[in-house]
C-alpha positions as CSV (number, residue, x, y, z in Angstrom):
1,M,20.8,181.7,-12.8
2,I,19.0,182.0,-9.5
3,I,19.0,179.0,-7.2
4,D,16.5,178.9,-4.4
5,E,18.0,178.2,-1.0
6,K,15.0,176.3,0.2
7,V,15.4,173.7,-2.5
8,I,19.0,173.2,-1.6
9,M,18.5,173.0,2.2
10,F,15.5,170.6,2.2
11,P,15.7,167.2,0.5
12,P,12.9,166.1,-1.8
13,P,10.0,164.1,-0.3
14,P,10.2,160.3,-0.4
15,P,8.5,158.6,-3.4
16,Y,4.9,157.3,-3.1
17,L,4.7,153.7,-2.0
18,S,1.4,151.9,-2.0
19,S,2.6,149.4,0.6
20,T,3.0,152.0,3.2
21,L,-0.8,152.8,3.1
22,T,-3.0,150.4,5.2
23,L,-6.5,150.3,3.8
24,N,-9.2,148.8,6.0
25,P,-11.5,146.4,4.1
26,P,-15.1,147.4,3.9
27,P,-17.5,145.8,6.4
28,P,-19.3,142.7,5.2
29,F,-22.8,143.2,3.8
30,S,-25.5,142.7,6.3
31,P,-29.2,142.6,5.4
32,T,-30.0,144.1,8.8
33,A,-28.3,147.3,7.6
34,L,-31.0,147.9,5.1
35,P,-34.1,149.7,6.2
36,P,-37.1,147.4,6.8
37,P,-39.7,147.5,4.0
38,K,-42.7,149.6,4.6
39,P,-45.8,147.7,5.7
40,T,-48.6,147.6,3.1
41,L,-52.1,146.3,3.1
42,T,-51.2,143.2,1.2
43,S,-48.4,142.3,3.6
44,F,-50.9,141.4,6.3
45,P,-51.5,137.7,7.0
46,P,-54.4,136.1,5.1
47,H,-56.7,135.9,8.0
48,I,-56.3,139.5,8.9
49,L,-56.8,140.5,5.2
50,L,-59.9,138.4,5.1
51,Q,-61.2,140.2,8.2
52,I,-60.6,143.5,6.6
53,V,-62.6,142.4,3.5
54,Y,-65.5,141.3,5.8
55,S,-65.4,144.7,7.6
56,S,-66.0,146.5,4.3
57,F,-69.6,145.4,4.3
58,P,-72.0,148.1,5.6
59,Q,-74.0,147.2,8.6
60,S,-76.5,150.0,8.5
61,P,-78.9,151.3,5.9
62,G,-78.0,154.4,3.8
63,V,-79.9,157.5,3.0
64,D,-81.8,156.0,0.0
65,Q,-80.7,152.4,0.2
66,G,-81.3,149.6,2.6
67,K,-78.8,147.4,4.3
68,L,-79.1,144.5,1.9
69,E,-78.9,146.8,-1.2
70,R,-75.6,148.3,0.1
71,Q,-74.2,144.8,0.8
72,R,-75.1,143.6,-2.7
73,K,-73.3,146.6,-4.1
74,T,-70.3,145.7,-2.0
75,L,-70.3,142.2,-3.4
76,F,-70.4,143.7,-6.9
77,W,-67.4,145.9,-6.0
78,L,-65.5,142.9,-4.7
79,A,-66.2,141.0,-8.0
80,G,-65.5,143.8,-10.4
81,S,-62.7,145.9,-8.7
82,L,-61.1,144.7,-5.5
83,R,-60.3,141.1,-6.5
84,L,-58.4,142.4,-9.5
85,V,-55.8,144.3,-7.4
86,N,-53.4,141.4,-6.7
87,R,-53.3,137.8,-5.7
88,A,-53.9,138.4,-2.0
89,F,-57.0,140.4,-2.6
90,Y,-58.2,137.9,-5.2
91,I,-58.0,135.0,-2.7
92,A,-59.8,136.9,0.0
93,C,-62.6,138.2,-2.3
94,M,-63.2,134.9,-3.9
95,H,-63.5,133.3,-0.5
96,V,-66.2,135.7,0.4
97,L,-68.0,135.5,-2.9
98,R,-68.0,131.7,-3.2
99,S,-69.1,131.2,0.3
100,T,-72.0,133.7,-0.2
101,Y,-73.3,132.3,-3.5
102,L,-72.6,128.6,-3.2
103,P,-75.9,127.7,-1.6
104,L,-77.8,129.4,-4.3
105,Y,-75.7,127.8,-7.0
106,Q,-76.3,124.3,-5.6
107,S,-80.1,124.9,-5.4
108,L,-80.2,125.6,-9.1
109,I,-78.5,122.2,-10.1
110,R,-80.8,120.1,-12.3
111,T,-82.4,117.1,-10.5
112,P,-80.5,114.0,-11.8
113,Y,-77.1,115.9,-11.8
114,S,-74.6,116.3,-9.0
115,S,-72.3,119.1,-8.1
116,D,-68.9,119.3,-6.3
117,P,-67.0,122.5,-7.1
118,F,-64.8,122.2,-4.0
119,P,-63.7,118.5,-3.5
120,S,-62.5,117.5,-0.1
121,T,-59.3,116.0,-1.6
122,S,-58.0,118.1,-4.4
123,P,-55.4,116.1,-6.4
124,S,-52.2,117.9,-7.6
125,P,-50.4,117.0,-10.8
126,P,-47.2,114.9,-10.1
127,T,-44.8,117.3,-11.8
128,S,-41.7,119.2,-10.7
129,T,-42.8,122.4,-12.5
130,P,-44.6,124.8,-10.1
131,T,-48.3,125.4,-11.0
132,P,-50.0,128.7,-10.7
133,P,-51.6,128.9,-7.3
134,L,-54.8,130.4,-8.6
135,Q,-55.5,127.6,-11.1
136,T,-57.5,124.6,-10.0
137,I,-57.8,121.2,-11.6
138,Q,-61.5,121.1,-10.8
139,R,-63.4,122.0,-14.0
140,E,-66.6,122.9,-12.2
141,T,-65.0,125.7,-10.1
142,P,-64.8,128.2,-13.1
143,I,-68.5,127.5,-13.7
144,L,-69.3,128.7,-10.2
145,D,-67.1,131.8,-10.7
146,R,-69.0,132.5,-13.9
147,F,-72.3,132.2,-12.1
148,I,-71.1,134.6,-9.4
149,A,-70.0,137.2,-11.9
150,L,-73.4,137.1,-13.6
151,K,-75.5,137.0,-10.4
152,V,-73.8,140.0,-8.6
153,R,-74.4,142.1,-11.7
154,E,-78.1,141.2,-12.0
155,D,-78.7,141.8,-8.3
156,V,-77.3,145.4,-8.5
157,F,-79.3,146.1,-11.7
158,V,-82.5,144.9,-10.0
159,D,-81.8,147.1,-6.9
160,D,-81.0,150.2,-9.0
161,S,-84.1,150.1,-11.3
162,E,-87.5,148.6,-10.9
163,L,-87.8,148.4,-14.7
164,H,-85.0,145.8,-14.9
165,L,-86.6,142.4,-14.9
166,E,-84.5,139.3,-14.2
167,R,-84.9,136.8,-17.1
168,E,-86.0,133.3,-16.1
169,D,-83.7,131.7,-18.7
170,M,-80.7,133.7,-17.7
171,F,-78.9,130.7,-16.2
172,R,-80.4,128.1,-18.5
173,D,-77.3,127.5,-20.6
174,L,-75.2,127.5,-17.5
175,F,-77.1,124.7,-15.7
176,D,-78.3,122.8,-18.8
177,L,-74.9,122.4,-20.5
178,S,-71.9,124.0,-18.8
179,Q,-72.4,122.7,-15.3
180,P,-73.2,119.0,-16.2
181,R,-70.4,118.9,-18.8
182,S,-67.8,120.2,-16.3
183,R,-69.0,117.9,-13.6
184,L,-68.8,115.0,-16.0
185,E,-65.2,115.9,-16.8
186,D,-64.3,115.9,-13.1
187,L,-65.9,112.5,-12.7
188,V,-64.1,111.1,-15.7
189,R,-60.9,112.4,-14.2
190,T,-61.6,110.8,-10.9
191,Y,-62.5,107.4,-12.3
192,G,-59.9,107.5,-15.0
193,V,-57.0,108.1,-12.6
194,R,-58.3,105.3,-10.4
195,E,-58.4,102.9,-13.3
196,G,-55.0,104.0,-14.6
197,V,-56.2,105.4,-18.0
198,I,-55.8,109.1,-17.2
199,T,-52.9,110.9,-15.7
200,L,-52.7,114.4,-14.2
201,A,-49.1,114.9,-15.4
202,P,-48.6,117.3,-18.4
203,P,-48.2,115.8,-21.8
204,G,-44.8,114.2,-22.1
205,Q,-44.2,113.9,-18.4
206,Y,-46.1,110.7,-17.5
207,V,-45.5,109.5,-14.0
208,P,-47.0,106.1,-13.2
209,S,-49.5,106.2,-10.4
210,S,-49.1,104.1,-7.3
211,S,-52.5,102.6,-7.7
212,S,-51.7,101.2,-11.2
213,S,-48.3,99.9,-10.1
214,S,-49.8,98.3,-6.9
215,S,-52.6,96.7,-8.9
216,S,-50.2,95.3,-11.5
217,Y,-48.0,94.0,-8.6
218,S,-50.9,92.4,-6.9
219,S,-52.0,90.7,-10.1
220,T,-48.5,89.5,-10.8
221,S,-48.1,88.1,-7.3
222,T,-51.5,86.5,-7.4
223,S,-50.7,84.8,-10.7
224,S,-47.3,83.6,-9.5
225,S,-48.7,82.3,-6.2
226,T,-51.4,80.5,-8.2
227,L,-48.8,78.8,-10.4
228,T,-46.6,77.8,-7.4
229,T,-49.4,76.5,-5.2
230,T,-51.2,74.5,-7.9
231,P,-51.7,71.1,-6.3
232,S,-50.6,68.0,-8.2
233,P,-53.2,65.3,-8.9
234,P,-53.4,62.6,-6.2
235,T,-51.6,59.3,-6.9
236,P,-54.1,56.4,-7.1
237,P,-53.5,53.7,-4.5
238,R,-51.3,50.9,-5.7
239,P,-52.9,47.4,-5.4
240,S,-50.7,44.8,-3.8
241,S,-51.7,41.9,-6.1
242,S,-51.2,43.7,-9.5
243,F,-48.3,42.4,-11.6
244,F,-48.6,45.0,-14.3
245,W,-48.6,48.0,-12.0
246,S,-44.9,48.5,-12.4
247,F,-45.3,49.0,-16.1
248,K,-47.9,51.7,-15.8
249,K,-46.9,55.4,-16.0
250,T,-48.1,57.9,-13.6
251,P,-50.2,60.5,-15.5
252,Q,-48.4,63.9,-15.6
253,P,-50.4,67.1,-15.1
254,L,-51.0,69.0,-18.3
255,P,-48.9,72.2,-18.7
256,L,-50.8,75.4,-18.3
257,P,-51.2,77.4,-21.5
258,P,-48.9,80.5,-21.6
259,T,-50.7,83.7,-20.7
260,P,-50.7,86.2,-23.6
261,P,-48.6,89.3,-22.8
262,T,-50.9,92.2,-21.8
263,K,-50.5,95.5,-23.6
264,K,-49.2,98.3,-21.4
265,I,-51.7,101.1,-21.1
266,T,-50.3,104.5,-21.5
267,P,-52.7,106.9,-19.7
268,L,-53.8,110.1,-21.4
269,P,-53.0,113.5,-19.9
270,F,-56.1,115.1,-18.4
271,S,-55.2,118.6,-19.6
272,T,-55.8,117.5,-23.2
273,L,-59.2,115.9,-22.6
274,S,-62.7,117.4,-22.7
275,V,-66.2,116.0,-22.9
276,S,-68.8,116.5,-25.5
277,F,-72.2,116.6,-23.8
278,N,-75.8,116.4,-25.1
279,I,-79.0,114.7,-24.3
280,R,-78.5,111.6,-26.5
281,K,-74.8,110.8,-26.1
282,V,-71.6,111.9,-24.5
283,G,-68.0,111.6,-25.8
284,L,-64.4,112.0,-24.7
285,V,-62.5,114.4,-27.0
286,Q,-58.7,114.8,-27.1
287,Q,-56.9,117.9,-28.3
288,M,-54.0,116.8,-30.5
289,S,-51.8,119.9,-30.1
290,S,-51.4,122.6,-27.4
291,E,-51.9,125.5,-29.9
292,G,-55.6,124.7,-30.3
293,G,-55.2,122.3,-33.2
294,R,-57.5,119.6,-34.4
295,K,-59.4,117.4,-32.0
296,R,-60.4,113.7,-32.2
297,T,-63.2,111.8,-30.5
298,I,-61.8,108.9,-28.6
299,V,-64.9,107.4,-27.0
300,E,-68.6,108.0,-27.6
301,V,-71.4,106.4,-25.6
302,R,-75.1,106.8,-25.7
303,R,-77.1,108.2,-22.8
304,E,-80.4,106.9,-21.4
305,G,-82.0,110.3,-21.5
306,R,-82.1,113.3,-19.1
307,E,-82.7,111.1,-16.1
308,E,-79.3,109.3,-16.4
309,R,-76.9,110.2,-13.6
310,L,-73.6,111.7,-14.5
311,E,-71.7,109.1,-12.4
312,V,-73.2,106.3,-14.6
313,A,-72.1,108.0,-17.8
314,A,-68.6,108.7,-16.5
315,K,-68.0,105.1,-15.5
316,R,-69.2,104.0,-19.0
317,I,-66.8,106.4,-20.7
318,V,-63.8,105.2,-18.6
319,R,-64.7,101.6,-19.3
320,E,-64.8,102.2,-23.0
321,L,-61.6,104.2,-22.8
322,R,-59.8,101.3,-21.1
323,G,-60.9,99.0,-23.9
324,V,-59.6,101.4,-26.6
325,L,-56.2,101.9,-24.9
326,S,-55.7,98.2,-24.3
327,A,-56.7,97.1,-27.8
């Protein structure tokens, strides 16, 4: 048996102990340690992005096209390509397109009708759920966008070929039916919210409006003040030489009849309402289910012909709707 002298002379190494090792904890996470994101075209502020879109319009004529023809092609490119990239480009492109074609759109409105695709005070639904930023509660705004999509296409076709003739009745359905119907829906929404018969909240999330509560409070306070301040009938003067005066009873005021309890009106959500529009009559239609189920006509009123203003028809619809809900 051979024994190595090195093993005998040197003792074995000490055992491994984890406590003898001092491990430094990793540094805390810092967002500044990450590299900054690369700047992109859509990361610019909205006003700079809008200026870039405006700069895309040519300012000089081309080889075989004039300046206006090139700009109309740029509008067609904005409507058909650039606005579909993302949300930032959509907002910038629609700002340019709507401001360009809005005067022409308003000039084609039929005589007794009105138009307001961009109201000064746009109401927002009183709900906690966030709404998509590109959706608008104004029903006439999509009609303007539909007109823009049709007009930019026709302008480019007319510039490209002399054989393409623009039809006179191309916008007939748009301004005879779609525009007055959507405008009437906006007016019904405005008057209905004011009267407390329509709410902007989604179905099942009714939030009472301040106008209805204040009106009910004012009516209650007015009636209570009327009851408390009702003057009592004056007492007739007592003659001094009347022996039988002490046996007469003072007439008591008759008690007021009890006021019948008013039925609480539950407003209808505007997202489920639409308007049926024709020359002779208009009606308010409600969709019963969100999956495109059956519809029912709530109110239907007659029109006085083509010369009747939309505001008059909207007020009549709201008046009839209030009578139906309070019945």
